[in-house]
C-alpha positions as CSV (number, residue, x, y, z in Angstrom):
1,M,2.2,8.6,28.0
2,Q,-0.2,7.5,25.2
3,R,-2.1,10.8,25.4
4,W,1.2,12.7,25.0
5,L,2.0,10.6,21.9
6,Y,-1.4,11.3,20.6
7,M,-1.0,15.1,21.1
8,L,2.6,15.3,19.8
9,G,2.4,12.6,17.1
10,G,2.4,15.1,14.2
11,L,5.3,17.1,15.5
12,L,7.2,13.8,16.0
13,V,6.6,12.9,12.3
14,W,7.8,16.4,11.3
15,A,11.0,16.0,13.4
16,V,11.7,12.5,12.0
17,H,11.1,13.8,8.5
18,F,13.5,16.7,9.0
19,V,16.3,14.5,10.3
20,G,15.6,11.9,7.7
21,V,15.7,14.2,4.7
22,Y,18.8,15.9,6.1
23,A,20.5,12.5,6.5
24,I,19.5,11.4,3.0
25,A,20.8,14.6,1.4
26,S,24.1,14.3,3.4
27,I,24.6,10.7,2.5
28,G,23.8,11.4,-1.1
29,D,26.3,14.3,-1.2
30,V,29.0,12.1,0.3
31,V,28.3,9.1,-2.0
32,S,27.8,10.9,-5.3
33,N,25.8,14.1,-5.6
34,A,22.8,15.2,-3.5
35,D,20.7,16.2,-6.6
36,A,21.2,13.0,-8.4
37,L,18.0,11.4,-9.5
38,T,18.4,8.3,-7.2
39,W,18.8,10.4,-4.1
40,R,16.0,12.7,-5.0
41,L,13.7,9.7,-5.5
42,I,14.8,8.3,-2.1
43,G,14.0,11.6,-0.5
44,L,10.7,12.0,-2.2
45,T,9.7,8.5,-1.2
46,F,10.6,9.1,2.4
47,S,8.7,12.4,2.3
48,A,5.6,10.7,0.8
49,V,5.7,8.1,3.6
50,C,5.9,10.8,6.2
51,A,3.2,12.9,4.6
52,M,0.9,9.9,4.5
53,F,1.6,9.2,8.1
54,A,0.9,12.8,9.1
55,L,-2.3,12.7,7.0
56,G,-3.3,9.5,8.8
57,L,-2.8,11.2,12.2
58,L,-4.8,14.2,11.1
59,V,-7.7,12.0,10.0
60,Q,-7.6,10.0,13.2
61,A,-7.6,13.2,15.3
62,L,-10.5,14.6,13.3
63,R,-12.5,11.4,13.7
64,R,-11.7,11.1,17.4
65,A,-12.9,14.6,17.9
66,D,-16.2,14.0,16.1
67,D,-17.3,10.8,17.8
68,G,-17.9,12.5,21.1
69,T,-16.4,9.8,23.3
70,D,-13.3,11.7,24.3
71,T,-14.0,14.6,26.6
72,I,-10.5,16.2,26.5
73,D,-10.9,18.9,23.8
74,L,-7.4,20.3,24.3
75,A,-5.8,17.0,23.4
76,N,-7.8,16.7,20.2
77,T,-7.0,20.3,19.3
78,L,-3.3,19.8,19.8
79,A,-3.4,16.6,17.9
80,R,-5.2,18.2,15.0
81,L,-2.9,21.2,14.9
82,G,0.3,19.2,15.2
83,A,-0.7,16.8,12.4
84,L,-1.7,19.7,10.2
85,V,1.6,21.5,10.9
86,A,3.5,18.3,10.2
87,L,1.6,17.7,6.9
88,I,2.2,21.3,5.7
89,S,5.8,21.2,6.8
90,V,6.6,17.9,5.1
91,I,5.2,19.1,1.8
92,W,7.0,22.4,2.2
93,Q,10.3,20.7,3.0
94,S,10.0,18.3,0.0
95,L,9.4,21.1,-2.5
96,P,13.1,21.7,-3.2
97,T,13.5,18.0,-4.0
98,V,10.7,18.2,-6.5
99,V,12.0,21.4,-8.1
100,G,15.6,20.1,-8.1
101,Y,17.4,22.6,-5.9
């Protein structure tokens, strides 16, 4: 189970980010206005936390692949690709919040 979490960790971060940003925007739209500064800052903070987590997973996967102790190259490749996709996706999905819709 731990190896599956290692390989799919980046994609899980991306899924959590997608659901979280959607929930923040929905709650912000119900409470006041989704493009209000407060809700944009909450969304950007959440996106920054998710981006840092994805970056941490990417660094961990790159270091683990370089130390030579783990012989399963497929797991390292999937972990690197998943974390990279998550990092790019989190940044891409937070651009409308930065621009202001």
